[in-house]
C-alpha positions in Angstrom: 0.0 0.0 0.0 2.8 2.5 0.8 4.4 1.7 -2.5 1.3 2.7 -4.4 1.0 6.0 -2.5 4.6 6.8 -3.4 4.1 6.1 -7.1 1.0 8.4 -7.2 2.9 11.2 -5.5 5.8 10.9 -7.9 3.4 11.1 -10.9 1.7 14.1 -9.6 4.9 15.9 -8.9 6.2 15.2 -12.4 3.1 16.6 -13.8 3.3 19.6 -11.6 6.8 20.3 -12.7 5.6 20.9 -16.2 3.8 24.0 -15.0 5.8 26.5 -13.1 2.6 28.3 -12.0 0.8 25.3 -10.2 1.6 23.5 -7.1 -0.1 20.1 -6.4 -0.4 18.6 -3.0 -1.5 15.0 -2.5 -2.6 13.6 0.7 -3.1 9.9 1.1 -4.9 8.5 3.9 -5.2 4.8 4.3 -5.4 2.0 6.6 -5.0 -1.7 6.4 -8.5 -2.2 5.3 -9.1 0.9 3.0 -7.2 3.5 1.1 -8.4 7.0 0.6 -6.5 9.9 -0.9 -7.0 13.5 -1.9 -5.1 16.2 -3.6 -5.2 19.9 -4.0 -3.8 22.2 -6.6 -2.4 25.5 -5.4 -1.6 28.1 -8.0 1.2 30.5 -7.3 1.6 33.4 -9.6 5.2 33.8 -10.7 6.6 37.0 -12.0 7.7 36.6 -15.6 10.5 38.8 -17.0 10.6 39.6 -20.7 13.8 40.9 -22.1 13.0 43.3 -24.9 15.4 44.1 -27.7 16.9 47.7 -27.8 14.8 50.3 -29.6 15.5 50.8 -33.3 14.7 54.3 -34.8 13.3 54.0 -38.3 13.0 57.2 -40.5 9.3 57.4 -41.5 8.9 57.3 -45.3 6.9 60.3 -46.6 4.8 59.3 -49.6 3.4 62.2 -51.7 0.3 61.2 -53.6 -0.7 63.5 -56.5 -4.4 64.4 -56.0 -6.5 63.3 -58.8 -7.9 66.1 -60.9 -11.3 65.4 -62.1 -12.5 67.7 -64.9 -16.2 68.0 -65.1 -17.8 69.7 -68.0 -20.2 72.4 -67.0 -23.7 71.8 -68.3 -24.6 73.7 -71.4 -27.7 75.8 -70.8 -29.4 77.0 -73.9 -30.7 80.5 -73.2 -33.9 81.4 -74.9 -33.5 83.8 -77.8 -33.6 87.5 -76.7 -36.8 89.2 -77.1 -36.7 92.1 -79.6 -38.4 95.0 -78.1 -40.1 97.7 -80.1 -37.7 100.7 -80.7 -38.2 103.5 -78.3 -37.7 107.0 -79.8 -36.3 109.5 -77.3 -36.6 113.1 -78.2 -33.2 114.9 -78.3 -32.4 116.9 -75.2 -31.1 120.3 -76.1 -28.9 121.8 -73.4 -28.5 125.5 -73.8 -25.5 126.8 -72.0 -25.8 130.2 -70.4 -23.9 132.9 -72.3 -20.4 133.2 -71.2 -19.2 136.8 -70.7 -15.5 137.2 -71.4 -14.0 140.4 -70.3 -10.9 141.4 -72.2 -8.7 144.3 -71.4 -7.7 146.0 -74.6 -4.8 148.4 -74.3 -5.1 151.2 -76.7 -1.7 152.3 -77.9 -1.0 155.8 -76.9 -0.5 158.1 -79.9 3.0 159.5 -80.0 3.1 163.2 -79.3 4.4 165.2 -82.3 7.7 167.0 -82.0 7.4 170.3 -80.4 9.4 172.6 -82.6 9.5 172.4 -86.5 11.6 174.4 -88.9 10.7 174.5 -92.6 11.9 176.0 -95.8 9.3 176.2 -98.6 10.3 178.1 -101.8 7.7 179.0 -104.4 6.1 181.6 -106.6 4.3 184.8 -105.8 2.1 186.9 -108.1 -0.7 189.5 -108.2 -4.2 188.3 -108.2 -6.4 190.3 -110.6 -10.1 190.2 -111.1 -12.3 192.0 -113.5 -15.9 191.4 -114.5 -15.9 188.1 -116.2 -12.1 187.5 -115.9 -9.8 186.3 -113.0 -6.1 186.3 -113.5 -2.7 185.9 -112.0 0.2 188.1 -113.1 3.6 189.4 -112.1 4.8 186.0 -110.9 8.2 186.1 -109.1 10.3 183.7 -107.1 9.8 183.6 -103.4 11.9 182.3 -100.5 9.7 181.3 -97.6 10.8 180.0 -94.2 8.8 179.2 -91.2 8.7 178.2 -87.6 6.0 176.1 -85.9 5.3 175.3 -82.2 3.1 172.2 -82.2 1.2 172.3 -79.0 -0.9 169.1 -79.8 -1.8 166.8 -82.6 -4.4 169.2 -83.9 -3.1 172.7 -83.2 0.1 174.7 -83.7 1.3 178.2 -83.6 3.2 179.5 -86.6 5.3 182.3 -87.9 6.5 182.7 -91.5 8.5 185.1 -93.7 8.4 185.7 -97.5 11.4 187.3 -99.2 10.8 188.6 -102.7 13.1 190.8 -104.9 10.9 193.9 -104.4 9.1 193.3 -101.1 9.0 191.3 -97.9 6.2 190.0 -95.8 6.3 188.9 -92.1 3.6 186.6 -90.8 4.5 186.9 -87.1 1.4 185.5 -85.3 -0.6 182.7 -86.7 -2.6 179.6 -85.9 -2.6 176.3 -87.7 -5.3 173.6 -87.3 -5.0 170.1 -88.8 -8.2 168.6 -90.2 -7.3 164.9 -90.1 -6.7 162.2 -87.5 -3.9 162.4 -85.1 -2.2 159.3 -86.4 -2.6 160.1 -90.1 0.6 160.4 -92.2 -1.1 162.9 -94.6 -2.9 165.7 -92.8 -4.6 168.7 -94.5 -4.8 172.0 -92.5 -6.0 175.5 -92.5 -4.3 178.5 -91.0 -4.6 182.3 -90.5 -1.9 184.8 -89.5 -1.4 188.5 -88.9 0.9 189.9 -91.5 3.1 192.9 -92.1 4.4 193.9 -95.6 7.2 196.2 -96.6 7.8 197.4 -100.2 11.1 198.7 -101.6 9.3 201.6 -103.2 8.2 202.8 -99.8 11.1 201.8 -97.5 9.6 203.4 -94.3 6.0 202.1 -94.7 4.7 199.0 -93.1 1.4 197.7 -94.3 -0.5 195.4 -91.9 -2.9 192.8 -93.1 -4.0 189.2 -92.8 -3.0 186.1 -94.6 -5.0 182.9 -94.9 -3.5 179.6 -96.0 -4.5 176.0 -96.7 -2.3 173.1 -97.4 -1.2 169.6 -96.6 1.6 168.0 -94.4 3.0 164.6 -95.2 4.8 163.1 -92.2 7.6 160.6 -92.4 8.0 159.6 -88.8 8.2 162.1 -86.0 11.0 164.4 -87.2 10.6 164.8 -91.0 7.8 166.1 -93.1 6.9 167.7 -96.5 4.6 170.6 -96.9 2.6 172.2 -99.8 0.6 175.4 -99.2 -1.3 178.2 -101.0 -1.5 181.6 -99.3 -3.7 184.6 -100.0 -2.6 187.9 -98.5 -5.1 190.8 -98.0 -3.6 194.3 -97.7 -5.8 197.4 -97.2 -5.5 200.5 -99.4 -4.6 201.0 -103.0 -1.0 202.0 -102.3 0.2 198.5 -102.1 -1.5 196.9 -105.1 1.9 196.0 -106.5 2.5 193.5 -103.6 1.7 189.9 -104.7 -1.4 188.6 -103.0 -1.2 184.9 -104.0 1.8 182.7 -103.1 2.3 179.0 -103.7 5.1 177.2 -102.0 6.4 173.5 -101.7 9.1 172.5 -99.3 10.3 170.3 -96.4 10.9 170.6 -92.7 12.5 169.0 -89.7 11.0 168.7 -86.2 12.8 168.6 -82.9 12.0 167.7 -79.3 
């Protein structure tokens, strides 16, 4: 009987050695007449140690994937044909601008003042004016030297003094006035004048006859300082003692102006 108990115990221990986590206990109870036995299994947890390999660092692989481009054709929508509306006539709009007033300053050029003093020499012919019923004549023509002086006070007015020298008489027009009849800026200017005159005759050396002389003529200006002059004079002398003195004189000459 004891030999049998020993064999069972050995078998159980061998089976328990296969597992490191179970512990088997076998208890045998017997007597000479009977044999009884029992066993119990006790599990003991054992700590298991796992040896891990050293860490290995692996560079992650980056994979670029080209996105797929999907082309989708837009749906074609057929628009209805446009409706042709009836033409609309719009009356033209006339915009009238207010009158624009433009003020311009116009500078009127100042007229140049004539030269103040003029000296002239106008030779010519003198003669006696005769008149009879139905006949008018000119006789006794003779050469005359005539010189003059003018003080031009404005573009229209001047004071004058003239002298006529003939072979048998002399006339002095000492105080006279001259008025131009044309515009101030004209180059050709007609004029009229009147003067107080005194005449001396060789036949009467001590006699002085006082009269008046009227004249009309034209001045032609070449700039401010030079001019031409043509004039006709009529001399009126009272009394019959001086009828031999020429009454009509025609002269043509030139002059120079100063200042």
